[in-house]
C-alpha positions as CSV (number, residue, x, y, z in Angstrom):
1,M,0.0,0.0,0.0
2,F,1.3,3.4,-1.0
3,V,0.8,6.3,1.3
4,G,1.2,9.8,-0.1
5,T,3.1,12.5,1.5
6,R,1.4,14.8,3.9
7,N,3.3,17.9,2.8
8,R,1.1,18.5,-0.2
9,P,-1.4,21.3,0.4
10,P,-5.1,20.5,0.0
11,S,-6.5,21.4,-3.5
12,H,-9.1,23.8,-2.1
13,V,-6.3,26.0,-0.7
14,I,-4.7,26.2,-4.1
15,K,-8.1,27.0,-5.7
16,R,-8.7,29.8,-3.2
17,G,-5.2,31.2,-3.7
18,L,-5.7,31.3,-7.5
19,L,-9.2,32.9,-7.1
20,L,-7.6,35.5,-4.8
21,L,-4.9,36.3,-7.4
22,A,-7.5,36.6,-10.1
23,L,-9.6,38.9,-8.0
24,L,-6.6,41.0,-7.2
25,A,-5.7,41.3,-10.9
26,A,-9.2,42.3,-11.8
27,S,-9.3,44.9,-9.1
28,L,-6.1,46.5,-10.2
29,T,-7.3,46.5,-13.8
30,L,-10.6,48.1,-12.9
31,I,-9.1,50.8,-10.7
32,Q,-7.4,52.3,-13.7
33,C,-10.7,52.8,-15.6
34,T,-11.6,56.4,-16.4
35,Q,-15.0,58.0,-16.8
36,V,-16.0,58.5,-20.4
37,G,-17.9,61.4,-21.9
38,D,-21.4,61.3,-23.2
39,G,-20.1,61.3,-26.8
40,L,-18.6,57.8,-26.3
41,T,-21.9,56.4,-25.0
42,G,-23.9,57.9,-27.8
43,V,-26.0,60.1,-25.5
44,N,-26.1,63.7,-26.6
45,V,-27.4,65.8,-23.7
46,D,-27.0,69.0,-25.6
47,L,-29.4,67.7,-28.2
48,F,-32.2,67.5,-25.6
49,R,-31.4,71.0,-24.4
50,R,-31.6,72.4,-27.9
51,K,-34.9,70.6,-28.5
52,D,-36.3,72.1,-25.3
53,E,-35.1,75.6,-26.3
54,C,-36.7,75.2,-29.7
55,L,-40.0,74.1,-28.2
56,A,-39.9,77.0,-25.8
57,K,-39.3,79.4,-28.7
58,C,-42.2,77.9,-30.6
59,Q,-44.5,78.5,-27.6
60,D,-43.2,82.1,-27.1
61,D,-43.8,82.9,-30.8
62,F,-47.3,81.5,-30.5
63,K,-48.1,83.6,-27.5
64,A,-46.7,86.8,-29.2
65,R,-48.8,86.1,-32.3
66,N,-51.9,85.5,-30.2
67,Q,-51.4,88.7,-28.2
68,A,-51.0,90.7,-31.4
69,E,-54.0,89.1,-32.9
70,D,-56.1,89.8,-29.8
71,I,-55.2,93.5,-29.9
72,L,-55.9,93.7,-33.7
73,N,-59.3,91.9,-33.1
74,A,-60.2,94.3,-30.3
75,Q,-59.3,97.3,-32.6
76,N,-61.3,95.9,-35.5
77,L,-64.4,95.2,-33.4
78,A,-64.2,98.7,-32.0
79,A,-64.0,100.0,-35.6
80,C,-67.1,97.9,-36.5
81,G,-69.3,99.6,-33.9
82,A,-72.8,98.1,-34.1
83,N,-72.5,96.7,-37.6
84,A,-73.4,93.1,-37.3
85,T,-72.0,92.0,-40.6
86,C,-68.6,93.7,-39.8
87,I,-68.6,92.0,-36.4
88,A,-69.3,88.6,-37.9
89,T,-66.6,89.1,-40.6
90,E,-64.1,90.1,-38.0
91,N,-64.9,87.2,-35.7
92,A,-64.5,84.8,-38.7
93,R,-61.2,86.5,-39.6
94,H,-60.0,86.3,-35.9
95,L,-60.9,82.6,-35.7
96,A,-59.0,81.8,-38.9
97,A,-56.0,83.8,-37.6
98,Q,-56.1,81.8,-34.4
99,N,-56.2,78.5,-36.3
100,D,-53.4,79.6,-38.5
101,S,-51.3,80.5,-35.4
102,K,-51.9,77.0,-33.9
103,A,-50.9,75.4,-37.2
104,Q,-47.7,77.4,-37.2
105,R,-47.0,76.4,-33.6
106,E,-47.5,72.7,-34.5
107,A,-45.2,72.9,-37.6
108,C,-42.6,74.6,-35.5
109,M,-42.8,72.0,-32.8
110,N,-42.6,69.2,-35.3
111,A,-39.5,70.8,-36.8
112,C,-38.0,70.8,-33.2
113,H,-38.5,67.0,-33.0
114,Q,-36.5,66.5,-36.2
115,Q,-33.4,68.3,-35.0
116,G,-30.4,66.0,-34.8
117,G,-32.6,63.0,-35.2
118,G,-30.9,61.7,-38.3
119,I,-32.2,61.6,-41.8
120,V,-35.8,62.4,-42.4
121,A,-37.6,60.2,-45.0
122,Q,-39.0,62.2,-47.9
């Protein structure tokens, strides 16, 4: 009968030692990583800021057009006096101007959504 030597370390101690070395090597490698910019990850934060600014400008332009139209409408109604035909014509013109202003705002906002979004299919 052959009896092995008792000086040989158990295999689980060797496995743990190798695992510890691998963990140490991975830790040293990961410590040297540096933070990357948004350009590398593909996220463009400035694009979102420009889009928000564009949408805000569309809304501001819409408000300015509506204020000017309301002033013009009030002046035209005052000029109409009691003339019912003039008042009806002015109200129809005012409604059409408001609808046109809304359409301009929607077109502007749609153009904001296309900024930096790649190629637009035509």
